N, C-alpha and C positions, 0 to 999 in steps of 0.2 A: 392454595394456601388457606388455612382456616384460622381465624382469630376469634377468641371469645373474651368478652369483657363482662365482668360480673360486679354488681353493686349490691352491697348489703349495708343496712343502716348501722352506724357505729353505736357503741355503747353510750357515748355522750348524747347522741341524738335521741336515743330511746329514753334516756333519763330526762332530757329536756321535754320530750313529748309527754312523759309521765307527770312532770311538774305542771305543764300546761293543762293536762287533764284534771289534776287536783285543783288548779285555780278555777277551771270551769265548773268543777263539782261544788266548790265553795260558792261561786256565783249562783249556781242552781239552788243550793240549800238556803242561802240568805236573801236572794232577790227573786229568782224565777218561780220557785214553789209558792212563796206568799202571794206573788202577783198573778200567776197564771194557773195555779192549782195542778190539775192532771198533766198538762203540758210540762210544767216545771218538774214533776216527778220523772217523766220520761227523759227530759233534758239531763237531769242529775244522774240518772242511772246510766245513760249513754256516756256521759263525761267520766263517771266512775269506772265504767268498763274500759274505756280508752286508757285511763291512767293505769289501771291494773295490768292491762295487756302490755303497755309500754314498759312498765317496770319489770314484768315477767320476761320480756325480750332482753332487757338490759342484764338481767340475772342469768340468762341462758336457760330458763325453764321452758320457754316456748321457742319453737323454731323461728328464726328471723325470716321475714319475707325478703325476697331478693328478685332482681330481674337481671337478665343477661342479654347481650347483643352478640350474635354470631355473624361473622362475615366470611363468606366463602368466595373463593376465586378472586381474592383481592389483587392478585397480580401473578405473573409467571416468574419462575425462578425461585431461588431459595435465599436470597440476600435481603438486606433491609429494604423495605418498600417494594419487595417482590422483584427486584432487578437481578438479572443473572450476573455471574462473576465477570463475564466478558463486558457487559454494559458498565459495570462498576469500575473495572480497570480502564476502560476507554474514558470514562468521565474523570477518573483520577489523573490519567495522562494529560487530558485537556486542561485540568486545573494546573498541573505542573508546567505545561507548555506556556500557559498564560501568566506564569510566575505568581500565581495566587497562593501556592504552598511551596515550602522549601524542599530541598532534596531529601532531607531527613524525614520530613512528614510524608513525602511521597513513598519512600522506601518502607516506612513503618506501616502505612495503610495498605500498600501492595502486599506486604508480607501477611497481614491479617486477612486480606481477601483470599489469598492463596491457601492459607491454613484452613479456611472454611470449606474448601473443596474436598 
């Protein structure tokens, strides 16, 4: 069984990152450049670059970064959680025998499991 989860930054998080970049650009222009000179210029340019990149990602002009997790061999079988149909039917019967689910719930779940075969 192979499962892939992918995360991409949302448009809202990119806009938030852009706003934070603009705030740091403002801090650079009004506080860091006057106090530290060349370091302030580098600070401001980096902050401006971050802001521009974030807004470009939010607008879809730049490909958004993403990361993914791939999980192989998570389990055997083809049902939820990698359980085989036989295991799932046995578990369902056990729940019914212990009176944790009703006859209707048992029949409905059993039918769904058998339809997946």
